[in-house]
N, C-alpha and C positions, 0 to 999 in steps of 0.2 A: 471114200474118201476121206482122208481125217479132216479133224474137225480148223474152224478156223481158231481155236487156242494152241493145235498141235503144232500147224505149221507158225503161228507167232513164234512160236518157243523154240522149234525147229532154224527159222529164221535168224532170230535171237542167238542160237547156239552158236550157227555158223559165223556169227558175223562174230561173238566172242573171237571162235579159234583164229580167224582172218585179223585179229585183235593181237593177239596173242605171240601168232606167230611174225606183225607187222613189230613187234616189240624184241623181239628175238633175234631175229636179220640185223634193228637196228644196235642191238646189244652185240651184236657177231659184228657187224663193221667196226664201230668202236673198240674194240676191242686188237681189232686185224689193223687198226691206225694205231692205237697205242704201242702195238709193237714194230709196228713201221718207222716209226719215227720217237725220237730221244722222248723222252719220259716230263724236257722243259717244253714242250710242244702239245703233245696230246697226253692228260693223266688216265693210267687206265680203270673202266669201271668200278676194280675193289677201291684202287686207292680213294677213288670217288666218294663209295662208299663209306670208307671207314673216316674222311674225311667229311662226309655228311653228319656221322652220327657222331664224329665230337662236336661238330657243331651243337646240332641238336639238342644234348645234355650239357653243354656250358648255359649256367644260368644266364650270365652276363649278356653272353652273346644274345639271348631271346628276349630276354627284356630290353638289352642299349638296341640291338639293332635289329631282329627278326617282327617285333614286333609295333616296332617306330616304321619301319617299310609297311608293313603290315595297316597301319593307322593311317599312312597317307595316303596312301594308294586305296581305302577304301572312302578316306574324307576327298580326294581327289575325282574317285570316282561318283559320288554321288553330287559333288559338285558339276560335273561337269553334266552328267542324264537329269538332274535338274534345270542349268540354264539351257542345255539341248534341248529336252526334252520340251519344255515351255516356248522356246521361241521357235520349233518343230510344229506344234499345235498352234499358235499363234498364226505363226506363215499357213496354213493348212488356212486356216479357216480366213483370213484376211492378206491375199496374193501380191498385198502393196508390201509387207513387211516380209518378205519373202525376198524382194529385189532389193530390200533397204538394207537385209543382215548379207544377201551374196557377196560383196565384196571382203565383208570381213572373214567371211567361213575362207572364198579360197585363198584369202593373205593364209590363215593359219594353218588350211591344209597344204599349200604347198613349201613355206618357207623351212627349209634343213631344221630338225629339229636340234639340234648343234647352237644352230645360231638364236633359237627362241630361248635356250638357256643361258648364252650369252648376255644377252639382254635382260632378260629377267631376274639377272643375277644379280647386275646394278641396277634395278626398281626393285626389288624386295631385298637383296641382301644374301648371306649364304645361312641356309635354314630349314624352317620346314614351311614356311610361305611360298618360299620359293619354288622348292619342288612340288608342293600342291598346287601351284598357280601355273605351273607349267602344263603339270598332269591334266588337269581341267581342261587346257582352253585346247591341248591338243585330241581330248575323247569328244568335247561339245561337238563339234562339228559334223564329227562323224554322226551322233545323235541326231543332230539338227536334221542334217540331210535326209535320214532314212524317214523319220518319221513327217518329215514335209513330205514326202512322195507319196510314203504309203496313203497319209491324208488325203492327200491329192485322187489318188487311186479307188477311196472310197464309192463303194456301190452308189451309183445315183440314181436309180430305181426306189433302193431305202429312200436314200435322203427325200425325194419325191414322194414317196409312200407318207414320212412323217411326216413331211409341210402340211398335206393332207389331211391327215389324222390329228394335227396341232401337236407334234409331239414339243415337250418342251426342249429346250439346249442341252441343260441335264442329258435326256433321256437320247437326244442324238448323239451324244458326245460318248455315253457307255456303251449302247447298245449297237453304233454303227461306226465310227469313227475308233471307240478303244479296240472292236474287234478286226477293223483291218489294219493299226497298227500296230497290235502284238505280234505277230510271228516276225518283220521287218527289225521292231525295237531289238527283241531279243537277238537276232541273230545280230544287228548293229552291239547289242552290250557286250557279245560274247568278243567280237573283234576289241572294242575299245576295254576292256579289259584286260586281253592282254601287251593292247599299245598302254596300258596305264600303268603298269607295271614296268615295262619295258622303261618309257621315259622315267619314272619315277628312279629307278635304279642308275641311270645314267645322269641324271642332276643330282643324286645322291653320291655317285662317282667326283663329277666338277664342280659341286657345293655346296656339302653338306659332312659334316661329323659324326654323323650317325647314322645306324641303316646299312641295309646289303650291299650298296654302290660302296660306301665308306670305306667295309669289309674288302670289297671288289679293290677296290685303290691299294689299299694295303697291301691285299695278298699281290697283285702285279709288281710294286715295288720292290716284295720279298722272294720275286719269282717263286711264290707258292702254287703251282698248276695244277697239284689236287685240291687246294683249297678255292682259287679262280672256279675248277669244274662244277664242284661242290653247290659254289654258291651260287653258278646257274640252273644248276640242278634245283635247289631251294624254290631262287622264283618263278623256274619254269613250274613245279611243282604248286606253290599256290594259286597260278591261272588254271592248272587243269584241274582241282581242287574245288575251288569255286566255280569250273566251267560244270564239268559231272554232277558234283553234289549239290549246286545251288542253281544255278543258270538254267540247265538243263529240265533240270523236274519241273522249276516252275513256271518255264514255258510251257512244257508240256500240259501240266497243269490249266492253266488259266487259256491255252490256245482251242485247246479239246471242251473245257469247261463251257468257251464260248460258240 
């Protein structure tokens, strides 16, 4: 019988093959749509990649737009994680806090993003502060809900044992609560990262003079369809790269270590 490492390796190869097949099918459908419709509606994969290479080789685009959007995304993600995580931990330990925060959480998660963009433009004006505030306010409630729910589902037997053996609060937080929260937290983080780049780009389209969203608005005005698709692909690549090269490996390392 094959060993465990051989089984895992075979399973990993099959997953990789299915992913490649999925990508090829997606590219095939994309090319078919480009042939079936006007170039003003759907840009072909080759035209899109040519536009991506042109943009990524332009130093002005990199420094004035790409890195600006990336910085806004990282800052908004950090604020959203910090605020949502702290409130979630507090709500898990003190149930009354969750009842107090719940109306605000419900409002932020149900109000359409465009409405929040318009309101925050009135509050913060146009620029980085507005973009970061919008994205952080949309991401924090998701982190809050996942962390608070995970805290509530922590193993009660382990908590009782910790009380019996007089474990301090720090030990309980690290050894029990952190392990219960790790999985749901990273799952929420993947979702929030994707939502953050979308909200950042949306806010930039409506109220910024730098960033990928600003470039999208210009490309739309010029009817530059390959540019539109290229900017969308760049935005997707940012989230995909963060998920597969940072968040997923970090999740596996921390969860399995725990």
